[in-house]
N, C-alpha and C positions, 0 to 999 in steps of 0.2 A: 421409552416412552409408545404405549399400546397402540393399536390403531382406534383412530376414532370416527363414529361414523357424521357424516352430515346431515343431518335431512333437510336444508336449506339449500335449493336447487341456487340462487345468485352468491349462496357463499360456490359452494361448489365449484363453480364459474369461477365466478374473479382469484379461487385458489389457482385453479388452473391456468386465467391471464395473467395471472403474476409469476408464477415456470413459466415461460414464456417468452412474459418481456426481460427477468432476468437468463434466461439460451440467449434471447436475442443479442441484449450485452455482453455475449458473452463471457459470463460467465465462468467457475470450473464446473463439472459432473457435478460431485459433491453440491455443492452452495447448491446448485440449478434445484437437488435430491429438496436437499434437508431444512431451506425456509421455510417453504413454504407450508413441509411435514408441521413447524411449528408454528407457524401463523393459524390451522386448523387446528390448532389446538385454542388458539382466540377464535376463530370463529365459533370453535364448541363452547366455550364460555359465552357466548353472548346467544346462545339457544338457549342456555341452560337458563339466563336470568330473559328472556321472553323477548332479546334486540332481534329483530328476524332482520335488520333493514342499515347494509350499509353506510346509510345518512346519519345513520344514529349514534354513530360512533364520532368518538371527542378522546381528547389525551388525557381526559380523567375516568373515562371508562376503560383505556387501558393499562392506565398506573393504577386500579383496581387490579386487574386483570393480571398484571404483572408482580402487586404484589402478594394476590391469594398464591401465583406460581411458588415464588418467595417460603411461603410457607407451608405445601405443598410437603408429602414424604416421599422420600423416592422409594417407589414397588419393590424394585428388586435388589436396591442394597440396604432399604432399612433408613432415619437418620431423615435429614434435611437435602435437597437439592445441590449440588458440588458450584460455585460459585461459576468454576468451567460452565458447565449447563447453563449456566441463570446467565449466563453471558451469550449465547449460541439463541436465548432468546429474543435480547436485548437487539444482537445482529442482523435477528429476523424483524422484530419490531417496527426497523429504523429503516430498515433496508422495507418495506413493507410503506408503513408511511410516504415513503418519496417515491414508489410506483403510484401509489395512491394519488401528485400531487400530479407526476409526474404523466400519467397514465388520464388526469384530467375527472376522476371521479365525485373525487374533493379534494377540500383544498385545509388539511391542518398544521397545527404551528409544528413545529419543531420538536421534538419529544425530548425532555431535561432531564431524562431516570439517567442518575450515573451508575456507572460501568461494575461492574462487581470489583472485587480488588486485584487477583489474580490478573485480570486483565491485564493491566500496566507494566505488573512485573513479572509479565511475560514475553514484553517487548522489550527487546537487549537496543538500548539509547549509546551512540557515543558521549564521549565528550569532545572537548574542542581541543583538548592536548592529543590527545586520540587520536582525531583527524591528522592532524600536525606529524603524530607519530609514523600510522601510514606514508603521507605525504616522502618524512623523509628518506624513510626504506626501502623509495626507490631511487636510490642515488650510493651511489662507491660502493655497490656491495658487492661486485664483480669486476677484476684486472680484466676481464679482456669486453673489450671494447666492441666486438658484436652482439654484445645482448644492451646496450644501448639504445636500440630500437625500441623491443619488447621493455625495457624503464620507462623511456618514453610514455609508451603505448598505457604504462599501467599509467599512469600520469590519469591521464585523458581517463581511462577508466575511474575511477573516482573524482573526477571532476567531475560525468557524466553521472554519473550514477545518486553524486554528493551533492555537489555542486550546483548541480542543475536538476535532482531528486525525479528521475526518469523509474521505473518499473524496470525488471529483466528484460520485461520486452520487450519494453519501449527502446532501450539501450541495445540491443541485437539487433532489432529494426532499421536502424541508426543507419545515414547515407551519406557519405560530404557534400553531398546534395542537400538536405539537410538543414545544414550550418548556412544562415545568410550573413559573411563576415563583416559587412559593412555596415548593417542594421544591428550588428548582436544579437541577432539571435539566433534562437534553434528550434527548427519547425517539429515537432511530435507529430508524425503523423500516423502512427499505427498504435492510439491509446488506447486503455480500456474504455469498451462499446465502442471501439472502434471512431473516437472523438480524437478528433485532431484539437491541440494548443500551438500556442510558444510561448517557448520560457527563455530571460533573459540572460544575457551574459556578461559578466559582469569584466572586471579588466582581467586580474588573477585567474578567472576559465580561459577566457579568449587566452590567454599567456602560455597555457599547457597543451590548449589544444591548438593554437598555430607550432606550436613546437615541434606533435608526437606530427598535423597531418601535414607539412612543408617540410620537416629535414629528417624524418622517418620514417612514417610510411611507406613512402617510394621505398626505400629500398627492403623491405619488406614482402609485401603485391606483388604476388604473380603479375596475374594480367594489369595490365593499365588502365584499362579497362574498367576494372572495379571498381563500386562505390559505394562500398560497403565501408562506415570508417573503421570500426573495429577488424583487424588484418593477425588471422591466427599466424604460428610457427612456420605452419605448412603454405602459408601466401593466399588464403582463403576468411572468410568474412567465419569471427570468428566465433564459438558458441557459447552462452548464456554458462554452460558448464565449465569451459574455462575457464572463464571470467571471476565463479567463484572460485575455482583453483586457481586463479592469480592473487584473487583476495585472500586466503586463505595463506598463499606464502609472506603477501608483505604483510601480516600479522605477526607473522613471527619472527619473521628478522627482527621485528623494535625489541624485541627482549624486552619489553614491558610485560611482568608477568599477569599486573591487571589486565590489561588486554588482551594478552593468552589466553584468560580461562574467559575470553566475553564469547558466545555463542554470532560468532562474525557475519553474514549472510548480506548478499546485494542489497533486498529490500531492508538491513537493517541502518545502513547507508540513507537511504530514502526519510527513516523514521529520524535522523539521528537529523536530518539539515531540518529537516520542518521542527524540529521540537528547539529547536539550532535558532529559528530566522523567530519562532512566537516569545522565545525570551530575552531575545535583540529589539523586539514592540512588533511583529508584526502582524499585522488583524487576521484574520479564523477567515475572515471574504477572504484574500489577497494569497495566501498560505495555502487556500481552497482551491483558489487557480490554478497555483505555483505545480500541484503535486497532479491537475486535473481531478480532480474529485465532483462524483455527480454533485452529490450534496457538500453540506457543511456535517450533514451527522458525521460522514466520516472524517472531519478533520477534529469537531469536536474533541474524539479520545487523544489529542496531543496536551490540550486543556492540562484533562486528569493527571498526564503524565508529567508534565511542569508541578500541579501541587503533590502528589506528589514525592516528586522531585526532592520541593522546598521542602516540603516536610521530618525528609531524610535528612538533611542537616544540622 
């Protein structure tokens, strides 16, 4: 993407404001840098069509811009733009319309532009059977009982990232005091963009967490005042890299070739529970709140995932 120069000062200001909004919400540096650059292309398109006020923007104009982008040539390699590149623009457009609403600049209806094909195929999803195999692999794999506390911890990790759908960073920051046992609720205090939310705990989730917290965690924690939920073999708060490694070990212990070939990461568990909830009939609004999404746009990708899966059957 070549560097585009905007003449409209209001567009320049909004681009800067959008960048600051992303940064304030805690998005990754690459996201804070790249998404406003893509929106600059939208602004350049508006200028070329004599649209100089953001209030003139509507979904039809955004769709026209995107359709124009899809037929544009690739200046570096020839041919058209890749689906991956187009999806990056879509991500920027969805997030930008969310910014416009939340900043009070204007209220646009939710975009209904479909993601390009490879946006969904790149997202790994586990089946219910895969999840069951992962839980099963935490039992009876070692005769030495000293590993039982860590087996229970592995089940708790699956429970938090799959059963509760938490992000990596959210799971890392969880403390014992964040579990409200009497109300069967998990308090997520370190959500994305510093947002808090409450996640319900069903009976199965409670069972695995109770077994780990009350029966096994006291054995491995060094400082009894330590509030971290997940404790490492060194007796301190467990790092997310260690959690990811444990997940990979569980994957290999399943002895299931198809599952072992999947690119399993902690975030895959989150994608999987969202897809399974949608399959079971839960509304997008409820799934969005469950996951802690700031808008429905972020949750809509699971409808495309589900449609693609059904199309492949």
